[in-house]
C-alpha positions in Angstrom: 65.2 53.5 -32.3 66.8 49.7 -32.7 63.2 47.7 -34.1 63.2 43.5 -32.3 61.1 42.7 -35.7 61.2 44.1 -39.2 58.0 42.3 -40.9 59.5 43.2 -44.4 62.9 40.9 -43.3 61.0 38.2 -42.7 59.1 38.1 -45.9 62.1 38.4 -48.1 64.1 36.0 -45.8 60.3 33.5 -46.3 60.9 34.4 -49.6 64.1 33.3 -50.3 63.8 29.9 -48.6 60.8 29.2 -50.9 62.3 29.8 -53.4 65.6 28.1 -53.1 63.1 24.7 -52.4 61.6 25.0 -55.6 64.4 25.5 -57.4 65.1 22.2 -57.5 61.6 21.2 -58.6 60.2 20.0 -61.3 56.7 22.3 -62.8 54.4 19.2 -61.5 56.2 18.9 -58.1 56.1 22.9 -57.9 52.9 22.7 -58.5 51.7 20.2 -56.2 54.2 22.3 -52.6 51.6 25.2 -53.6 48.5 22.5 -53.3 49.8 20.9 -50.7 50.5 24.4 -48.8 46.8 26.4 -49.5 45.4 23.6 -48.4 47.5 23.4 -45.0 47.3 26.9 -45.0 43.4 26.8 -45.6 43.0 24.1 -42.9 44.6 26.0 -40.2 42.5 29.5 -41.4 39.1 26.5 -40.7 40.9 26.4 -37.1 41.2 30.3 -36.5 38.5 30.9 -37.2 36.6 28.0 -35.9 38.5 28.7 -32.4 37.5 32.7 -32.5 33.9 32.2 -33.5 33.0 29.7 -30.3 34.0 32.8 -28.0 32.3 35.0 -28.9 
């Protein structure tokens, strides 16, 4: 069986990309990176939840 999509592999690749980005940052820069990422994720979640609620 030939998989077209491997979620574990995708997760590992994403983690390596993030690790590479963070390795170049100071502690404060890393904390700011996570603040921004969290803010963006919450905004995406809010938009999706709003979209789902309007469909019901």
